[in-house]
DRENPA-3360 file (N, C-alpha, C; in nm, 2 decimals, always signed):
BEGIN
1 = XXXXXXXX = +3.20/+15.41/+8.73/+3.11/+15.31/+8.77/+3.11/+15.31/+8.96 ~ +3.02/+15.37/+8.97/+3.03/+15.34/+9.13/+2.99/+15.22/+9.22 ~ +2.94/+15.15/+9.13/+2.90/+15.02/+9.25/+2.87/+14.88/+9.14 ~ +2.91/+14.76/+9.19/+2.88/+14.65/+9.06/+2.80/+14.64/+9.02 ~ +2.64/+14.64/+9.08/+2.51/+14.65/+9.03/+2.47/+14.70/+8.90 ~ +2.58/+14.84/+8.87/+2.56/+14.90/+8.72/+2.61/+14.80/+8.61 ~ +2.70/+14.74/+8.64/+2.75/+14.67/+8.51/+2.65/+14.52/+8.51 ~ +2.65/+14.47/+8.60/+2.50/+14.41/+8.58/+2.38/+14.44/+8.53;
9 = XXXXXXXX = +2.33/+14.56/+8.56/+2.23/+14.60/+8.48/+2.23/+14.65/+8.32 ~ +2.39/+14.70/+8.27/+2.42/+14.69/+8.15/+2.44/+14.54/+8.09 ~ +2.47/+14.44/+8.15/+2.45/+14.34/+8.14/+2.31/+14.26/+8.09 ~ +2.22/+14.31/+8.16/+2.08/+14.25/+8.13/+2.02/+14.34/+8.01 ~ +2.08/+14.47/+7.99/+2.06/+14.52/+7.88/+2.09/+14.46/+7.75 ~ +2.24/+14.41/+7.75/+2.32/+14.38/+7.66/+2.24/+14.25/+7.61 ~ +2.18/+14.22/+7.69/+2.17/+13.99/+7.69/+2.00/+14.00/+7.75 ~ +1.93/+14.05/+7.68/+1.77/+14.04/+7.75/+1.78/+13.92/+7.76;
17 = XXXXXXXX = +1.63/+13.85/+7.84/+1.60/+13.74/+7.85/+1.57/+13.66/+7.69 ~ +1.54/+13.76/+7.61/+1.50/+13.68/+7.47/+1.63/+13.62/+7.42 ~ +1.74/+13.67/+7.42/+1.89/+13.61/+7.36/+1.91/+13.47/+7.40 ~ +1.82/+13.44/+7.53/+1.81/+13.28/+7.54/+1.75/+13.22/+7.52 ~ +1.64/+13.27/+7.39/+1.54/+13.18/+7.32/+1.57/+13.18/+7.20 ~ +1.46/+13.18/+7.09/+1.47/+13.15/+6.97/+1.59/+13.27/+6.90 ~ +1.61/+13.39/+6.94/+1.64/+13.51/+6.90/+1.77/+13.50/+6.89 ~ +1.87/+13.57/+6.80/+2.05/+13.53/+6.83/+2.08/+13.65/+6.94;
25 = XXXXXXXX = +2.19/+13.61/+6.95/+2.24/+13.72/+7.04/+2.28/+13.86/+6.95 ~ +2.37/+13.79/+6.82/+2.36/+13.90/+6.76/+2.29/+14.04/+6.75 ~ +2.14/+14.03/+6.78/+2.03/+14.11/+6.77/+2.04/+14.21/+6.87 ~ +2.15/+14.18/+7.00/+2.09/+14.24/+7.11/+2.22/+14.30/+7.17 ~ +2.33/+14.35/+7.02/+2.43/+14.37/+7.08/+2.47/+14.51/+7.01 ~ +2.35/+14.59/+7.04/+2.41/+14.72/+7.01/+2.41/+14.80/+7.14 ~ +2.48/+14.76/+7.26/+2.54/+14.82/+7.34/+2.56/+14.97/+7.35 ~ +2.63/+14.98/+7.24/+2.64/+15.12/+7.24/+2.55/+15.24/+7.30;
33 = XXXXXXXX = +2.40/+15.21/+7.24/+2.32/+15.32/+7.17/+2.28/+15.34/+7.37 ~ +2.23/+15.27/+7.47/+2.18/+15.31/+7.53/+2.27/+15.29/+7.71 ~ +2.42/+15.27/+7.68/+2.49/+15.34/+7.82/+2.52/+15.41/+7.89 ~ +2.53/+15.38/+7.98/+2.53/+15.51/+8.09/+2.72/+15.53/+8.07 ~ +2.74/+15.64/+8.09/+2.85/+15.73/+8.08/+2.95/+15.65/+8.16 ~ +2.92/+15.63/+8.26/+2.99/+15.54/+8.38/+2.99/+15.40/+8.36 ~ +2.93/+15.32/+8.28/+2.96/+15.23/+8.25/+3.07/+15.21/+8.16 ~ +3.08/+15.29/+8.00/+3.18/+15.33/+7.91/+3.29/+15.38/+7.99;
41 = XXXXXXXX = +3.30/+15.42/+8.07/+3.42/+15.51/+8.15/+3.46/+15.38/+8.25 ~ +3.40/+15.28/+8.30/+3.44/+15.19/+8.37/+3.51/+15.07/+8.29 ~ +3.48/+15.04/+8.15/+3.54/+14.98/+8.06/+3.65/+15.04/+8.01 ~ +3.68/+15.16/+8.00/+3.80/+15.24/+7.94/+3.90/+15.15/+8.06 ~ +3.87/+15.21/+8.16/+3.96/+15.16/+8.26/+3.99/+15.02/+8.24 ~ +3.90/+14.95/+8.25/+3.93/+14.77/+8.27/+4.03/+14.74/+8.17 ~ +4.00/+14.79/+8.03/+4.03/+14.73/+7.88/+4.20/+14.79/+7.92 ~ +4.21/+14.92/+7.95/+4.38/+14.97/+7.96/+4.41/+14.90/+8.03;
49 = XXXXXXXX = +4.40/+14.85/+8.17/+4.49/+14.83/+8.29/+4.47/+14.68/+8.31 ~ +4.37/+14.59/+8.25/+4.38/+14.41/+8.26/+4.50/+14.38/+8.16 ~ +4.61/+14.39/+8.22/+4.75/+14.35/+8.12/+4.78/+14.19/+8.20 ~ +4.87/+14.18/+8.10/+4.94/+14.00/+8.11/+4.98/+14.03/+8.26 ~ +5.07/+14.16/+8.28/+5.14/+14.19/+8.40/+5.06/+14.18/+8.50 ~ +5.00/+14.30/+8.49/+4.87/+14.33/+8.62/+4.80/+14.23/+8.69 ~ +4.74/+14.11/+8.58/+4.72/+13.98/+8.64/+4.80/+13.92/+8.73 ~ +4.90/+13.90/+8.66/+5.02/+13.79/+8.77/+5.03/+13.89/+8.90;
57 = XXXXXXXX = +5.03/+14.03/+8.88/+5.06/+14.06/+9.03/+4.95/+14.06/+9.11 ~ +4.83/+14.06/+9.05/+4.71/+14.02/+9.15/+4.69/+13.88/+9.18 ~ +4.74/+13.80/+9.11/+4.71/+13.66/+9.17/+4.84/+13.68/+9.27 ~ +4.96/+13.69/+9.24/+5.05/+13.71/+9.39/+4.98/+13.76/+9.49 ~ +4.93/+13.92/+9.46/+4.91/+13.94/+9.59/+4.75/+13.87/+9.65 ~ +4.72/+13.81/+9.60/+4.54/+13.78/+9.68/+4.55/+13.63/+9.65 ~ +4.61/+13.55/+9.59/+4.56/+13.42/+9.56/+4.69/+13.32/+9.65 ~ +4.72/+13.35/+9.76/+4.80/+13.32/+9.85/+4.70/+13.31/+10.00;
65 = XXXXXXXX = +4.60/+13.38/+9.97/+4.46/+13.35/+10.00/+4.53/+13.37/+10.22 ~ +4.58/+13.47/+10.21/+4.63/+13.49/+10.34/+4.57/+13.64/+10.42 ~ +4.49/+13.69/+10.33/+4.42/+13.79/+10.42/+4.30/+13.74/+10.48 ~ +4.21/+13.67/+10.50/+4.16/+13.70/+10.63/+4.10/+13.52/+10.62 ~ +4.07/+13.48/+10.77/+3.99/+13.35/+10.73/+3.84/+13.43/+10.79 ~ +3.71/+13.32/+10.75/+3.60/+13.35/+10.77/+3.52/+13.24/+10.67 ~ +3.40/+13.18/+10.74/+3.29/+13.12/+10.70/+3.23/+13.20/+10.59 ~ +3.16/+13.12/+10.50/+3.06/+13.15/+10.35/+3.00/+13.27/+10.44;
73 = XXXXXXXX = +2.91/+13.22/+10.56/+2.82/+13.30/+10.54/+2.85/+13.47/+10.65 ~ +2.94/+13.42/+10.69/+3.02/+13.54/+10.76/+3.09/+13.63/+10.65 ~ +3.15/+13.58/+10.53/+3.19/+13.66/+10.41/+3.07/+13.68/+10.32 ~ +2.95/+13.65/+10.36/+2.80/+13.71/+10.31/+2.79/+13.84/+10.37 ~ +2.77/+13.82/+10.49/+2.76/+13.92/+10.61/+2.87/+14.05/+10.56 ~ +2.97/+13.98/+10.56/+3.09/+14.11/+10.49/+3.07/+14.17/+10.36 ~ +3.02/+14.12/+10.26/+2.96/+14.18/+10.18/+2.86/+14.21/+10.15 ~ +2.74/+14.18/+10.29/+2.64/+14.28/+10.28/+2.68/+14.43/+10.33;
81 = XXXXXXXX = +2.78/+14.48/+10.38/+2.79/+14.60/+10.38/+2.89/+14.66/+10.32 ~ +2.85/+14.58/+10.16/+2.89/+14.70/+10.02/+2.74/+14.74/+10.00 ~ +2.72/+14.86/+10.04/+2.59/+14.91/+10.04/+2.59/+15.01/+9.87 ~ +2.51/+14.96/+9.78/+2.44/+15.06/+9.66/+2.38/+15.16/+9.69 ~ +2.45/+15.25/+9.71/+2.33/+15.39/+9.73/+2.31/+15.47/+9.62 ~ +2.38/+15.40/+9.51/+2.32/+15.49/+9.35/+2.22/+15.41/+9.28 ~ +2.14/+15.28/+9.30/+2.10/+15.24/+9.22/+1.93/+15.27/+9.26 ~ +1.87/+15.36/+9.21/+1.75/+15.37/+9.25/+1.61/+15.25/+9.19;
89 = XXXXXXXX = +1.67/+15.16/+9.14/+1.53/+15.05/+9.15/+1.56/+14.94/+9.23 ~ +1.64/+14.93/+9.33/+1.61/+14.85/+9.39/+1.66/+14.88/+9.54 ~ +1.64/+14.83/+9.70/+1.69/+14.84/+9.81/+1.71/+14.70/+9.87 ~ +1.73/+14.61/+9.81/+1.77/+14.48/+9.84/+1.90/+14.46/+9.88 ~ +1.95/+14.41/+9.97/+2.06/+14.39/+10.02/+2.15/+14.30/+9.95 ~ +2.30/+14.28/+9.98/+2.36/+14.18/+9.87/+2.30/+14.05/+9.93 ~ +2.29/+14.00/+10.01/+2.24/+13.88/+10.12/+2.11/+13.85/+10.01 ~ +2.02/+13.97/+10.05/+1.88/+13.94/+9.95/+1.90/+13.92/+9.78;
97 = XXXXXXXX = +1.99/+13.97/+9.73/+2.02/+13.93/+9.60/+2.09/+13.80/+9.56 ~ +2.17/+13.73/+9.67/+2.19/+13.62/+9.68/+2.12/+13.53/+9.69 ~ +2.08/+13.50/+9.78/+1.95/+13.41/+9.82/+1.83/+13.44/+9.75 ~ +1.79/+13.50/+9.61/+1.74/+13.51/+9.49/+1.77/+13.43/+9.40 ~ +1.90/+13.48/+9.40/+1.96/+13.38/+9.27/+1.93/+13.23/+9.30 ~ +1.96/+13.21/+9.43/+1.95/+13.05/+9.48/+1.80/+12.99/+9.52 ~ +1.72/+13.10/+9.54/+1.61/+13.05/+9.55/+1.53/+12.99/+9.40 ~ +1.54/+13.09/+9.30/+1.55/+13.05/+9.15/+1.59/+12.91/+9.13;
105 = XXXXXXXX = +1.70/+12.88/+9.15/+1.73/+12.78/+9.15/+1.71/+12.63/+9.19 ~ +1.66/+12.67/+9.33/+1.60/+12.57/+9.43/+1.43/+12.55/+9.36 ~ +1.40/+12.64/+9.27/+1.25/+12.65/+9.26/+1.24/+12.55/+9.15 ~ +1.33/+12.55/+9.06/+1.36/+12.43/+8.94/+1.42/+12.35/+8.95 ~ +1.46/+12.31/+9.09/+1.46/+12.14/+9.13/+1.62/+12.13/+9.10 ~ +1.70/+12.18/+9.08/+1.85/+12.18/+9.05/+1.90/+12.09/+9.18 ~ +2.04/+12.04/+9.16/+2.09/+12.00/+9.28/+2.16/+12.06/+9.39 ~ +2.19/+12.03/+9.49/+2.21/+12.12/+9.62/+2.37/+12.17/+9.57;
113 = XXXXXXXX = +2.42/+12.14/+9.48/+2.53/+12.19/+9.45/+2.53/+12.38/+9.40 ~ +2.46/+12.28/+9.31/+2.39/+12.38/+9.22/+2.36/+12.55/+9.27 ~ +2.25/+12.46/+9.37/+2.19/+12.60/+9.46/+2.30/+12.65/+9.52 ~ +2.36/+12.60/+9.57/+2.48/+12.68/+9.67/+2.53/+12.74/+9.56 ~ +2.61/+12.75/+9.46/+2.67/+12.77/+9.39/+2.57/+12.94/+9.34 ~ +2.44/+12.91/+9.31/+2.38/+13.06/+9.31/+2.41/+13.11/+9.46 ~ +2.37/+13.07/+9.57/+2.42/+13.18/+9.68/+2.54/+13.23/+9.68 ~ +2.64/+13.18/+9.62/+2.77/+13.22/+9.67/+2.90/+13.28/+9.58;
121 = XXXXXXXX = +2.79/+13.28/+9.42/+2.89/+13.29/+9.30/+2.92/+13.46/+9.28 ~ +2.88/+13.54/+9.39/+2.90/+13.66/+9.37/+3.01/+13.70/+9.47 ~ +3.02/+13.62/+9.56/+3.12/+13.69/+9.71/+3.23/+13.72/+9.69 ~ +3.28/+13.69/+9.57/+3.45/+13.72/+9.54/+3.44/+13.87/+9.49 ~ +3.31/+13.95/+9.56/+3.30/+14.05/+9.51/+3.37/+14.16/+9.63 ~ +3.40/+14.07/+9.75/+3.45/+14.15/+9.87/+3.56/+14.22/+9.84 ~ +3.62/+14.16/+9.72/+3.76/+14.25/+9.68/+3.72/+14.40/+9.72 ~ +3.62/+14.45/+9.68/+3.58/+14.59/+9.65/+3.59/+14.63/+9.83;
129 = XXXXXXXX = +3.55/+14.53/+9.89/+3.59/+14.60/+10.05/+3.75/+14.56/+10.09 ~ +3.84/+14.50/+9.99/+3.97/+14.52/+10.03/+4.04/+14.61/+9.98 ~ +3.97/+14.69/+9.89/+3.99/+14.84/+9.84/+4.03/+14.82/+9.68 ~ +3.99/+14.71/+9.62/+4.02/+14.72/+9.47/+3.93/+14.78/+9.40 ~ +3.99/+14.84/+9.31/+3.90/+14.96/+9.21/+3.82/+14.86/+9.15 ~ +3.66/+14.92/+9.11/+3.56/+14.86/+9.02/+3.61/+14.78/+8.90 ~ +3.70/+14.82/+8.83/+3.73/+14.78/+8.69/+3.84/+14.65/+8.75 ~ +3.88/+14.62/+8.82/+3.95/+14.48/+8.89/+3.86/+14.39/+8.97;
137 = XXXXXXXX = +3.72/+14.45/+8.97/+3.65/+14.34/+9.07/+3.53/+14.26/+8.98 ~ +3.49/+14.37/+8.91/+3.38/+14.33/+8.81/+3.38/+14.34/+8.65 ~ +3.29/+14.35/+8.57/+3.33/+14.34/+8.44/+3.35/+14.21/+8.35 ~ +3.29/+14.25/+8.24/+3.30/+14.08/+8.14/+3.43/+14.04/+8.13 ~ +3.48/+13.91/+8.19/+3.62/+13.88/+8.16/+3.68/+13.79/+8.03 ~ +3.82/+13.79/+8.00/+3.84/+13.74/+7.91/+4.00/+13.72/+7.92 ~ +4.06/+13.61/+7.86/+4.22/+13.59/+7.86/+4.29/+13.69/+7.84 ~ +4.42/+13.69/+7.95/+4.57/+13.80/+7.89/+4.64/+13.68/+7.85;
145 = XXXXXXXX = +4.75/+13.77/+7.77/+4.85/+13.69/+7.75/+4.85/+13.62/+7.56 ~ +4.75/+13.72/+7.54/+4.69/+13.65/+7.36/+4.60/+13.77/+7.36 ~ +4.56/+13.76/+7.20/+4.49/+13.90/+7.18/+4.38/+13.87/+7.19 ~ +4.31/+14.02/+7.22/+4.18/+14.05/+7.28/+4.07/+14.02/+7.19 ~ +4.02/+13.96/+7.18/+3.91/+13.92/+7.12/+3.81/+14.06/+7.04 ~ +3.77/+14.05/+6.93/+3.67/+14.17/+6.93/+3.52/+14.17/+6.96 ~ +3.51/+14.05/+7.01/+3.40/+14.02/+7.07/+3.34/+14.07/+7.21 ~ +3.45/+14.12/+7.29/+3.48/+14.18/+7.41/+3.40/+14.31/+7.39;
153 = XXXXXXXX = +3.33/+14.31/+7.48/+3.28/+14.44/+7.46/+3.36/+14.60/+7.48 ~ +3.33/+14.65/+7.43/+3.44/+14.80/+7.39/+3.56/+14.76/+7.34 ~ +3.59/+14.66/+7.27/+3.73/+14.63/+7.20/+3.82/+14.73/+7.21 ~ +3.70/+14.82/+7.09/+3.83/+14.90/+7.07/+3.92/+15.03/+7.20 ~ +3.85/+14.97/+7.32/+3.93/+15.04/+7.42/+4.08/+15.01/+7.48 ~ +4.07/+14.84/+7.40/+4.24/+14.78/+7.41/+4.33/+14.87/+7.37 ~ +4.25/+14.92/+7.27/+4.41/+15.00/+7.24/+4.53/+15.09/+7.30 ~ +4.43/+15.11/+7.39/+4.54/+15.19/+7.50/+4.63/+15.10/+7.60;
161 = XXXXXXXX = +4.57/+14.94/+7.60/+4.63/+14.88/+7.68/+4.75/+14.85/+7.62 ~ +4.90/+14.85/+7.71/+5.04/+14.80/+7.62/+5.03/+14.68/+7.58 ~ +4.99/+14.57/+7.62/+4.99/+14.43/+7.57/+4.90/+14.41/+7.40 ~ +4.82/+14.56/+7.36/+4.78/+14.58/+7.24/+4.89/+14.56/+7.12 ~ +5.04/+14.57/+7.09/+5.13/+14.58/+7.08/+5.23/+14.49/+7.03 ~ +5.23/+14.44/+7.20/+5.35/+14.31/+7.26/+5.37/+14.22/+7.12 ~ +5.49/+14.19/+7.09/+5.51/+14.09/+7.00/+5.44/+13.96/+7.01 ~ +5.38/+13.92/+7.13/+5.40/+13.77/+7.16/+5.21/+13.79/+7.22;
169 = XXXXXXXX = +5.17/+13.86/+7.32/+5.05/+13.89/+7.35/+4.95/+13.93/+7.25 ~ +5.00/+14.00/+7.16/+4.90/+14.06/+7.05/+4.86/+13.95/+6.94 ~ +4.96/+13.82/+6.97/+4.90/+13.71/+6.84/+4.77/+13.65/+6.93 ~ +4.71/+13.53/+6.78/+4.59/+13.51/+6.84/+4.57/+13.41/+6.96 ~ +4.71/+13.33/+6.96/+4.73/+13.23/+7.07/+4.83/+13.31/+7.18 ~ +4.91/+13.42/+7.13/+4.98/+13.43/+7.27/+5.10/+13.35/+7.28 ~ +5.10/+13.33/+7.43/+5.18/+13.26/+7.52/+5.09/+13.09/+7.49 ~ +4.97/+13.08/+7.45/+4.91/+12.92/+7.43/+4.91/+12.81/+7.36;
177 = XXXXXXXX = +4.93/+12.75/+7.35/+4.91/+12.67/+7.25/+4.75/+12.61/+7.20 ~ +4.69/+12.59/+7.06/+4.60/+12.61/+7.05/+4.51/+12.49/+7.15 ~ +4.42/+12.51/+7.18/+4.32/+12.40/+7.30/+4.40/+12.36/+7.35 ~ +4.43/+12.47/+7.43/+4.54/+12.41/+7.58/+4.47/+12.39/+7.67 ~ +4.33/+12.43/+7.67/+4.23/+12.41/+7.80/+4.24/+12.57/+7.86 ~ +4.11/+12.61/+7.93/+4.11/+12.71/+7.98/+4.20/+12.72/+8.12 ~ +4.20/+12.59/+8.17/+4.25/+12.60/+8.31/+4.41/+12.64/+8.31 ~ +4.46/+12.62/+8.16/+4.57/+12.69/+8.16/+4.61/+12.80/+8.08;
185 = XXXXXXXX = +4.47/+12.89/+8.11/+4.48/+13.02/+8.05/+4.46/+13.10/+8.16 ~ +4.53/+13.21/+8.16/+4.49/+13.32/+8.25/+4.40/+13.41/+8.23 ~ +4.28/+13.41/+8.29/+4.22/+13.51/+8.27/+4.22/+13.70/+8.34 ~ +4.14/+13.75/+8.29/+4.14/+13.90/+8.33/+4.07/+13.87/+8.48 ~ +4.19/+13.98/+8.59/+4.13/+13.98/+8.72/+4.03/+13.98/+8.77 ~ +3.94/+13.96/+8.87/+3.82/+14.00/+8.88/+3.76/+13.94/+8.99 ~ +3.64/+13.92/+9.03/+3.58/+13.84/+9.15/+3.54/+13.70/+9.12 ~ +3.53/+13.65/+8.97/+3.51/+13.54/+8.92/+3.66/+13.45/+9.01;
193 = XXXXXXXX = +3.73/+13.51/+8.91/+3.88/+13.43/+8.98/+3.94/+13.43/+9.07 ~ +3.88/+13.52/+9.19/+3.95/+13.53/+9.29/+3.83/+13.41/+9.39 ~ +3.68/+13.47/+9.38/+3.62/+13.33/+9.44/+3.68/+13.14/+9.42 ~ +3.67/+13.17/+9.26/+3.73/+13.00/+9.23/+3.86/+12.96/+9.28 ~ +3.93/+13.01/+9.34/+4.06/+12.97/+9.40/+4.00/+12.95/+9.49 ~ +3.89/+13.03/+9.60/+3.88/+13.04/+9.73/+3.82/+12.89/+9.73 ~ +3.73/+12.87/+9.65/+3.62/+12.76/+9.71/+3.65/+12.62/+9.62 ~ +3.73/+12.63/+9.53/+3.76/+12.52/+9.43/+3.78/+12.39/+9.51;
201 = XXXXXXXX = +3.85/+12.36/+9.61/+3.89/+12.23/+9.67/+3.69/+12.15/+9.71 ~ +3.59/+12.26/+9.69/+3.49/+12.21/+9.78/+3.40/+12.19/+9.71 ~ +3.41/+12.23/+9.56/+3.31/+12.20/+9.46/+3.31/+12.14/+9.38 ~ +3.19/+12.07/+9.29/+3.23/+11.99/+9.19/+3.27/+12.09/+9.08 ~ +3.33/+12.01/+8.97/+3.38/+12.09/+8.86/+3.27/+12.16/+8.85 ~ +3.14/+12.12/+8.79/+3.07/+12.22/+8.72/+3.05/+12.32/+8.75 ~ +3.04/+12.33/+8.95/+3.03/+12.44/+9.02/+3.17/+12.53/+9.01 ~ +3.30/+12.51/+9.00/+3.38/+12.53/+8.97/+3.38/+12.63/+8.87;
209 = XXXXXXXX = +3.35/+12.58/+8.72/+3.33/+12.65/+8.60/+3.20/+12.77/+8.62 ~ +3.15/+12.72/+8.64/+3.06/+12.84/+8.67/+3.09/+12.92/+8.76 ~ +3.12/+12.93/+8.86/+3.20/+13.06/+8.96/+3.34/+13.12/+8.86 ~ +3.41/+13.08/+8.80/+3.50/+13.13/+8.75/+3.49/+13.19/+8.60 ~ +3.39/+13.13/+8.55/+3.41/+13.17/+8.39/+3.23/+13.24/+8.38 ~ +3.12/+13.31/+8.51/+3.03/+13.32/+8.47/+3.04/+13.45/+8.38 ~ +3.14/+13.51/+8.40/+3.13/+13.64/+8.36/+3.24/+13.65/+8.23 ~ +3.25/+13.55/+8.17/+3.33/+13.58/+8.11/+3.20/+13.52/+7.95;
217 = XXXXXXXX = +3.15/+13.64/+7.96/+3.06/+13.66/+7.86/+3.10/+13.63/+7.66 ~ +3.22/+13.70/+7.65/+3.30/+13.71/+7.53/+3.31/+13.50/+7.46 ~ +3.35/+13.41/+7.61/+3.34/+13.29/+7.55/+3.20/+13.26/+7.58 ~ +3.10/+13.23/+7.67/+2.99/+13.18/+7.66/+2.89/+13.22/+7.64 ~ +2.89/+13.37/+7.59/+2.77/+13.41/+7.48/+2.80/+13.42/+7.38 ~ +2.90/+13.47/+7.31/+2.99/+13.49/+7.16/+3.07/+13.44/+7.14 ~ +3.12/+13.31/+7.21/+3.16/+13.20/+7.12/+3.29/+13.27/+7.05 ~ +3.40/+13.33/+7.12/+3.52/+13.38/+7.13/+3.61/+13.30/+7.19;
225 = XXXXXXXX = +3.72/+13.27/+7.15/+3.85/+13.22/+7.24/+3.83/+13.07/+7.18 ~ +3.76/+13.03/+7.09/+3.74/+12.91/+7.08/+3.87/+12.86/+7.03 ~ +3.94/+12.84/+6.99/+4.11/+12.83/+6.96/+4.15/+12.77/+7.11 ~ +4.12/+12.83/+7.23/+4.19/+12.77/+7.35/+4.11/+12.68/+7.42 ~ +3.98/+12.66/+7.36/+3.88/+12.56/+7.46/+3.96/+12.41/+7.42 ~ +3.93/+12.32/+7.57/+3.96/+12.20/+7.49/+3.81/+12.14/+7.50 ~ +3.79/+11.99/+7.50/+3.70/+11.95/+7.45/+3.62/+11.93/+7.64 ~ +3.71/+11.95/+7.75/+3.64/+11.94/+7.85/+3.55/+12.09/+7.89;
233 = XXXXXXXX = +3.61/+12.19/+7.84/+3.57/+12.33/+7.86/+3.44/+12.33/+7.74 ~ +3.40/+12.27/+7.65/+3.32/+12.28/+7.56/+3.23/+12.21/+7.65 ~ +3.24/+12.08/+7.71/+3.11/+12.05/+7.77/+3.08/+12.06/+7.88 ~ +3.15/+12.18/+7.99/+3.14/+12.24/+8.12/+3.09/+12.34/+8.07 ~ +3.11/+12.40/+7.97/+3.04/+12.56/+7.95/+2.86/+12.52/+7.94 ~ +2.87/+12.42/+7.86/+2.70/+12.40/+7.90/+2.62/+12.44/+8.08 ~ +2.69/+12.36/+8.13/+2.67/+12.44/+8.28/+2.69/+12.59/+8.31 ~ +2.77/+12.66/+8.25/+2.78/+12.80/+8.28/+2.65/+12.87/+8.22;
241 = XXXXXXXX = +2.62/+12.82/+8.09/+2.53/+12.86/+8.01/+2.40/+12.85/+8.08 ~ +2.37/+12.72/+8.16/+2.26/+12.67/+8.21/+2.25/+12.78/+8.34 ~ +2.38/+12.83/+8.42/+2.38/+12.88/+8.54/+2.32/+13.04/+8.48 ~ +2.38/+13.10/+8.37/+2.36/+13.24/+8.37/+2.24/+13.31/+8.38 ~ +2.12/+13.23/+8.32/+2.01/+13.34/+8.30/+1.94/+13.33/+8.45 ~ +2.05/+13.23/+8.54/+1.94/+13.29/+8.72/+2.09/+13.37/+8.74 ~ +2.19/+13.38/+8.70/+2.26/+13.54/+8.77/+2.18/+13.67/+8.71 ~ +2.15/+13.65/+8.59/+2.09/+13.74/+8.52/+1.96/+13.80/+8.55;
249 = XXXXXXXX = +1.84/+13.71/+8.55/+1.75/+13.73/+8.53/+1.67/+13.71/+8.69 ~ +1.76/+13.67/+8.81/+1.68/+13.62/+8.92/+1.63/+13.76/+8.97 ~ +1.69/+13.86/+8.99/+1.62/+13.98/+9.06/+1.51/+14.05/+9.04 ~ +1.44/+14.05/+9.19/+1.29/+14.15/+9.17/+1.31/+14.22/+9.31 ~ +1.21/+14.30/+9.32/+1.20/+14.38/+9.41/+1.11/+14.33/+9.53 ~ +1.09/+14.19/+9.51/+1.02/+14.07/+9.60/+1.17/+14.03/+9.72 ~ +1.13/+14.09/+9.86/+1.24/+14.02/+9.90/+1.22/+13.88/+9.98 ~ +1.33/+13.82/+9.98/+1.32/+13.68/+10.00/+1.30/+13.72/+10.14;
257 = XXXXXXXX = +1.26/+13.63/+10.23/+1.27/+13.59/+10.34/+1.37/+13.55/+10.44 ~ +1.48/+13.64/+10.48/+1.62/+13.59/+10.53/+1.60/+13.55/+10.64 ~ +1.53/+13.57/+10.73/+1.52/+13.50/+10.84/+1.50/+13.33/+10.86 ~ +1.41/+13.32/+10.73/+1.34/+13.22/+10.77/+1.41/+13.13/+10.69 ~ +1.49/+13.14/+10.53/+1.57/+13.10/+10.47/+1.69/+13.03/+10.56 ~ +1.70/+13.15/+10.66/+1.88/+13.13/+10.67/+1.90/+12.96/+10.73 ~ +1.83/+12.90/+10.82/+1.84/+12.79/+10.85/+1.90/+12.69/+10.73 ~ +1.81/+12.67/+10.64/+1.82/+12.59/+10.49/+1.97/+12.60/+10.45;
265 = XXXXXXXX = +2.01/+12.74/+10.42/+2.15/+12.80/+10.38/+2.28/+12.77/+10.46 ~ +2.22/+12.74/+10.58/+2.35/+12.73/+10.65/+2.38/+12.61/+10.66 ~ +2.28/+12.52/+10.69/+2.30/+12.35/+10.66/+2.36/+12.31/+10.49 ~ +2.32/+12.41/+10.39/+2.37/+12.36/+10.29/+2.51/+12.42/+10.30 ~ +2.53/+12.53/+10.34/+2.68/+12.54/+10.34/+2.79/+12.46/+10.39 ~ +2.73/+12.42/+10.51/+2.77/+12.30/+10.61/+2.83/+12.20/+10.55 ~ +2.72/+12.16/+10.43/+2.71/+12.01/+10.38/+2.88/+12.03/+10.28 ~ +2.89/+12.14/+10.27/+2.96/+12.12/+10.13/+3.14/+12.22/+10.20;
273 = XXXXXXX = +3.13/+12.29/+10.29/+3.26/+12.38/+10.32/+3.24/+12.37/+10.49 ~ +3.43/+12.39/+10.50/+3.42/+12.38/+10.64/+3.41/+12.51/+10.72 ~ +3.39/+12.52/+10.87/+3.33/+12.63/+10.94/+3.46/+12.76/+10.89 ~ +3.55/+12.76/+10.84/+3.61/+12.85/+10.84/+3.72/+12.86/+10.67 ~ +3.72/+12.94/+10.56/+3.80/+12.96/+10.44/+3.89/+13.04/+10.47 ~ +4.01/+13.02/+10.38/+4.09/+13.10/+10.38/+4.07/+13.18/+10.25 ~ +4.07/+13.32/+10.28/+4.05/+13.47/+10.17/+4.14/+13.50/+10.13;
% end
């Protein structure tokens, strides 16, 4: 898979807008039928290498947050250098995609912190610009250190993962206690987890959950891993579900007026964030 947008396009196919209406999600899980070979190859790598030890290594490598200092808008401009040359369906820049999500949230009258979350939620994809492979940046996320749920897309690819037959990691709860709470669970490595740690001191907990778990489709769409959820998780995942349609369905070929919108979003960023963050 040559770019993150291929994964997102596959998500839209797996979870079309009707999945958020009357029809059940299970009607839309025929993800085998029309999947691009590149997406399938992506999940083969992702599921083979997202081990407990790999995630620990990446957390040690990146979560010291000593790689770079920059403001949120600067990070957006940095992400804008991630060019998607392979997507024939859109020519929009990364900043335009971010603004589309934020503007859709703004149009529906949500709080300012919610709008800001829409603007920044994918900034963790700058991991690609730090040299990380696609399978360690995007993709559906899931807990590590316990058994991989069969609700994770392409679950069968986990058989190549060294943790598949681990005496502890292969059990339902693994290293965790039942209902331990997701704040005590290590998630697979990617842009969600990275950005959560960069931004968590500055945002309300609802926004933290949106950022950290918006790619945790097995949890918020398939109701997997319920044995690890705390009561707080159940409550706050309602915000993740509220956010998710804006993440998936706000994209269009109609370009937002970046120049006109920039002052509003610069003020919004300054309301919540300092001039520079540690990345």
